[in-house]
C-alpha positions in Angstrom: 113.0 81.3 94.9 112.9 84.8 96.3 112.5 84.9 100.0 111.7 88.2 102.0 111.5 87.9 105.8 110.5 90.8 108.3 111.6 93.6 106.0 111.0 97.2 107.7 111.8 100.6 106.5 110.9 104.0 108.2 111.6 107.2 106.5 112.6 110.4 108.2 109.7 111.8 110.0 108.4 108.5 111.1 106.6 107.3 108.0 106.6 103.5 108.1 106.8 102.4 104.5 107.1 98.7 105.3 106.1 97.0 108.5 107.6 93.7 108.6 107.0 92.4 104.8 107.4 88.7 104.4 107.0 86.8 101.2 108.1 83.5 99.3 108.0 83.9 95.6 108.6 81.0 93.2 109.9 81.3 89.7 107.2 82.7 87.3 105.4 86.0 87.2 104.3 87.1 90.5 102.0 90.2 91.1 102.5 92.7 93.9 99.1 94.6 94.1 98.4 97.8 96.1 97.2 101.4 96.1 99.7 104.5 95.6 101.4 104.8 98.9 101.1 101.1 99.9 104.8 100.7 100.1 105.4 98.9 96.7 108.0 101.1 95.3 110.0 101.2 98.7 109.9 97.3 98.6 111.2 97.4 94.9 114.0 99.7 95.5 115.2 97.5 98.5 115.1 94.5 96.5 117.0 96.2 93.7 119.7 97.2 96.3 118.9 100.9 95.7 117.6 101.4 99.3 118.9 100.0 102.5 116.2 98.4 104.8 116.1 99.1 108.5 115.5 95.3 109.2 114.9 92.3 107.5 116.3 89.6 105.1 116.3 89.0 101.3 117.6 86.1 99.4 117.4 84.7 95.8 118.9 81.2 95.4 120.6 81.3 98.6 122.3 84.8 98.0 122.0 87.4 100.6 120.6 90.5 98.9 121.0 92.7 101.9 124.5 91.7 102.9 126.0 90.9 99.5 124.9 93.7 97.2 127.5 93.2 94.4 126.7 89.7 94.1 122.9 90.6 94.1 123.3 92.9 91.3 124.8 90.3 89.1 121.3 88.4 89.6 119.2 91.4 89.1 117.2 93.0 86.2 115.3 96.1 87.1 112.7 98.2 85.0 111.8 101.1 87.5 108.5 103.1 87.2 110.6 106.3 85.9 112.9 104.6 83.4 115.4 107.4 82.0 116.8 107.3 78.5 119.0 109.4 76.6 116.7 110.6 73.7 119.7 111.2 71.4 120.9 107.6 71.5 119.6 104.8 69.2 118.3 101.6 70.7 121.4 99.6 70.0 123.5 102.4 71.5 121.4 102.4 74.7 121.6 98.7 75.2 125.3 98.7 74.4 125.7 101.3 77.1 123.7 99.2 79.7 125.7 96.1 78.6 129.0 98.0 79.5 127.7 99.0 82.7 126.8 95.3 83.6 130.4 94.3 82.6 130.2 93.2 79.0 133.6 94.5 78.0 134.2 92.8 74.8 133.0 94.7 71.8 132.0 91.7 69.6 130.1 89.9 72.5 128.4 93.1 73.3 127.2 93.6 69.7 125.8 90.1 69.6 124.1 90.4 72.8 122.5 93.7 71.9 121.4 92.2 68.6 119.8 89.2 70.4 118.1 91.4 72.9 116.4 93.6 70.3 115.0 90.6 68.6 113.7 89.2 71.7 111.8 92.4 72.4 110.8 92.8 68.9 112.8 96.0 68.4 115.3 94.9 65.8 113.6 97.0 63.2 114.1 100.1 65.2 117.8 99.4 66.3 119.0 102.5 64.7 116.0 104.9 65.7 116.8 107.3 68.5 114.7 106.5 71.5 113.5 109.9 71.9 110.9 109.1 69.0 109.9 105.7 70.7 106.3 105.2 71.7 105.6 104.4 75.4 105.3 100.6 74.7 108.6 100.5 72.7 110.4 102.4 75.5 109.1 99.9 78.0 110.2 96.9 75.7 113.7 98.5 75.5 113.6 98.8 79.4 113.0 95.1 79.6 115.7 94.4 77.3 118.1 96.2 79.4 116.8 94.4 82.4 117.6 91.0 80.7 121.3 91.7 80.3 123.3 89.2 82.5 120.5 86.5 82.5 119.0 87.6 85.8 117.4 85.4 88.4 115.2 88.2 89.5 113.5 90.8 87.3 111.8 93.6 89.0 109.2 95.6 86.9 107.6 98.5 88.7 104.3 99.8 87.2 105.2 98.9 83.7 101.9 99.4 81.8 100.7 102.7 83.2 100.0 105.0 80.3 100.1 102.3 77.8 97.2 102.0 75.1 95.5 98.5 75.1 97.6 97.2 72.2 101.0 98.2 73.8 99.8 96.7 77.0 99.1 93.5 75.4 102.4 93.3 73.8 104.2 94.0 76.9 102.1 91.3 78.7 103.2 88.8 76.0 106.7 89.7 76.5 106.7 89.3 80.4 105.0 86.1 80.1 107.9 84.9 77.7 110.7 85.9 80.0 109.6 84.2 83.2 111.4 80.8 83.0 111.9 77.8 85.5 114.5 79.6 87.5 113.4 83.3 86.9 111.2 85.4 89.2 109.5 88.2 87.4 108.2 90.5 90.2 105.3 92.7 88.8 104.4 95.7 91.1 101.3 97.4 89.9 98.0 99.0 91.0 96.4 97.7 87.8 94.4 94.6 88.6 93.9 93.3 84.9 97.8 93.1 84.6 97.8 90.7 87.4 94.9 88.6 86.2 96.4 88.3 82.9 99.9 87.4 83.7 100.5 86.2 87.2 100.2 82.6 88.7 100.4 84.0 92.1 99.9 87.4 93.9 100.0 89.4 97.0 98.4 92.6 98.0 100.0 95.4 100.0 98.2 98.0 102.2 99.8 100.5 104.4 103.1 98.9 104.2 102.1 95.3 105.0 101.2 92.2 103.1 97.4 91.6 103.7 96.9 88.6 101.6 98.9 86.3 99.4 97.2 83.8 97.0 96.8 82.4 93.6 94.2 84.2 91.4 92.1 80.8 91.4 92.0 80.6 95.2 91.5 84.4 95.6 88.2 84.2 93.6 87.2 81.0 95.4 87.3 83.0 98.7 84.7 85.3 97.4 82.3 82.7 96.0 78.7 83.5 96.8 79.7 86.6 98.8 79.7 89.4 96.1 76.5 91.2 95.3 75.7 94.0 92.8 73.1 96.6 92.5 72.2 100.0 91.1 70.9 102.7 93.6 70.2 106.5 93.5 73.0 108.6 94.3 71.3 110.0 97.4 71.1 106.6 98.9 74.9 105.8 98.8 75.9 107.4 102.0 73.2 105.4 103.8 74.3 102.2 102.1 77.9 102.6 102.9 76.8 103.0 106.6 75.2 99.6 106.7 76.8 97.5 104.2 80.6 96.5 103.3 80.7 98.4 100.0 83.8 97.3 98.0 83.4 99.5 94.8 81.2 102.0 93.2 80.7 103.2 89.6 78.2 105.3 87.5 75.8 103.4 85.3 73.1 105.2 83.4 72.6 108.0 86.0 72.6 105.6 88.9 75.4 104.3 91.2 76.3 100.6 90.6 77.6 99.2 93.8 79.4 96.0 94.7 79.2 94.7 98.3 80.7 91.9 100.1 78.0 89.8 102.1 78.6 86.3 103.4 75.2 86.4 105.3 73.2 86.4 102.0 71.3 88.9 99.9 71.8 92.4 101.5 68.6 93.9 100.0 66.2 93.6 97.2 68.1 95.8 94.8 71.2 93.4 94.9 71.7 90.2 92.7 74.5 87.7 93.1 77.7 88.6 91.0 80.5 86.4 89.7 83.4 87.6 91.6 86.5 89.2 89.9 90.0 89.5 90.9 89.3 93.4 91.1 86.6 92.5 93.7 89.1 90.6 95.8 91.5 93.7 95.6 89.0 96.1 96.6 87.7 93.9 99.5 91.3 94.0 101.0 92.1 97.7 100.3 88.8 99.4 100.8 88.4 98.6 104.4 90.1 96.9 107.3 88.4 93.6 107.0 89.5 90.4 105.4 88.1 88.2 102.7 89.0 85.0 104.8 
């Protein structure tokens, strides 16, 4: 169990990145959704003990992650958004380097560990290939391999599929689902809603440094039942529509604007039909305006 209570962080200049974030996360894959600037990366860095909070408490399995950083790091695996690699090193050299950093001093033990990790992330065939020639997906799988060193209780993954093609994204999804165990929390921070809908048994949405909702995907969709409407309108009518309706999202479709709106009072106009809610609708309903889906 990951427990976060009252986490606050203000940067120089008065920028409030976190405004009292509280969450309880059970083992499994947990999705943290939010737009750029919501505070997700700040939260990830604090959880990874790379940034000091101004206030608040973090614990995993009873271990204080704020007051006992060395103990916390032994329980952590971290794949940051910008994961740097030495391009001239091979995959096995890279993992051996990280294993030494994490305290695996015995050479034979380290070699066995590296081999097992490469097998687990399906990179054994590329063990002697330099990582400078890896695809984006291969680099991310290698990043997960280093995060698994030490059998961590908390694995933090920050925007892992940004820039990956659909095939690589699917492989990465499969890998993340495999590593989440009965006593392991995988915290997936992303702005890609499909990653969360595919992988996560629970999720939270961040906006402007706050948690604005925490739910299971099923419960999130149930909250929107009968309230999402969709229609196509001419572009010149969009501004007026936004003035009178709760518009969640818009997209172009055959030269017209396809609009999704939130309305619990029934059909908002003749041009609208009832739509089946998606997790993306839930997300947009929370971040596109100050209202709530509750």
